C-alpha positions as CSV (number, residue, x, y, z in Angstrom):
1,M,46.3,-9.3,30.6
2,P,46.3,-10.0,26.8
3,L,43.5,-12.0,25.3
4,K,44.2,-15.6,24.3
5,Y,43.7,-16.8,20.7
6,D,40.4,-18.4,21.3
7,Q,39.1,-15.3,23.1
8,I,40.2,-13.1,20.2
9,A,38.3,-15.4,17.8
10,E,35.2,-15.2,20.0
11,V,35.3,-11.4,20.2
12,E,35.8,-11.3,16.4
13,A,32.8,-13.6,15.9
14,I,30.6,-11.4,18.1
15,A,31.7,-8.2,16.4
16,L,31.0,-9.7,13.0
17,R,27.6,-10.8,14.1
18,I,26.8,-7.3,15.4
19,V,28.0,-5.7,12.2
20,K,25.9,-8.1,10.1
21,Q,22.8,-7.3,12.2
22,E,23.3,-3.6,11.8
23,I,23.7,-4.0,8.0
24,A,20.6,-6.1,7.9
25,K,18.6,-3.5,9.9
26,D,19.9,-0.7,7.6
27,L,18.9,-2.6,4.4
28,L,15.5,-3.5,5.8
29,F,14.9,0.2,6.6
30,K,15.9,1.2,3.1
31,V,13.7,-1.5,1.5
32,E,10.7,-0.4,3.6
33,A,11.3,3.2,2.6
34,F,11.7,2.3,-1.1
35,T,8.5,0.2,-0.9
36,E,6.6,3.1,0.5
37,E,7.8,5.3,-2.3
38,I,6.8,2.8,-4.9
39,E,3.3,2.5,-3.3
40,K,2.9,6.3,-3.3
41,A,4.0,6.6,-6.9
42,S,1.6,3.8,-7.8
43,V,-1.3,5.6,-6.1
44,K,-0.4,8.8,-8.0
45,L,-0.2,7.0,-11.3
46,N,-3.5,5.2,-10.8
47,A,-5.2,8.5,-9.8
48,K,-4.0,10.2,-13.0
49,K,-5.2,7.5,-15.4
50,P,-8.6,7.8,-16.9
51,E,-11.0,4.9,-16.0
52,S,-10.8,3.3,-19.5
53,S,-7.0,3.1,-19.5
54,T,-6.8,1.3,-16.2
55,K,-9.0,-1.5,-17.6
56,A,-7.1,-1.8,-20.9
57,S,-4.7,-4.7,-21.2
58,T,-1.2,-4.2,-22.5
59,S,0.6,-6.9,-24.5
60,V,4.3,-7.4,-24.1
61,P,6.2,-9.0,-27.0
62,S,7.7,-12.4,-26.0
63,A,11.4,-12.8,-25.7
64,G,11.2,-15.9,-27.8
65,G,10.3,-13.9,-30.9
66,F,13.2,-11.5,-30.3
67,L,15.7,-14.3,-29.7
68,A,14.5,-16.2,-32.8
69,G,15.1,-13.1,-34.9
70,K,18.6,-12.8,-33.5
71,Q,19.5,-16.4,-34.2
72,S,18.3,-16.2,-37.8
73,R,20.9,-13.4,-38.5
74,K,23.8,-15.7,-37.8
């Protein structure tokens, strides 16, 4: 016996929900693995730095200065 239209829509909705759940699980697994890799790399970098360099602050130029320079060229 063939499915009725509303039954087909229900089956499609269930299938879509399952696919979305599987995609979410896969992405979560990948994010967790990537986070672990970042943490490992961070530990390695911190272990290689001398004590004095870990306490030094780094300054980052502001984007405002860069953008102001771009606007003055116009």
